N, C-alpha and C positions, 0 to 999 in steps of 0.2 A: 687383824690378819693382813698380811702383806701378800700380794700376788703379782706375778709377772706375766707378760704376754709377748710371745715371739711371733714374728711374721717374716717369712722368707719369700722373696720374689726370685724366680728363676726362669730361664729360657728353655723351652722344650725343643732342643736342637734336632731331635730325630723327626720332627714334624715340619720341616722347612717347606714353605709354599713355593710355587713356581716363580713368583716375583722376587724371591730371595728373602722374604721376611719370615720371622719365627714367632710363634705365639708365646705370650707372656703368661706364666702361671704363678699362683700364690699358694703357700703352704703354711698352715698354722702349726707351730711347734708343739703345742700342748696336746691337741687332739689328733694331730696328723691328718687334718682335713685338707684336701687339695681341690682347687678349683681354678678354672681359666678366667683370665681378666678380660676376655673378649676384645683384646687389642693385639696387634702384631707390631713387632719392632724390627728395625734393621740392625743386625748384629755387628755391622762394621762401624757403627757410630759410637 
């Protein structure tokens, strides 16, 4: 049996913090499970 696994990383732009960073989230394509990565990124880089 062959299986595939998809992972999508995305920025939650509507949750921008006061220092300009945006939280990074992850979504599993098969189960549609979403969770935060507990890190913030600068969207301008």
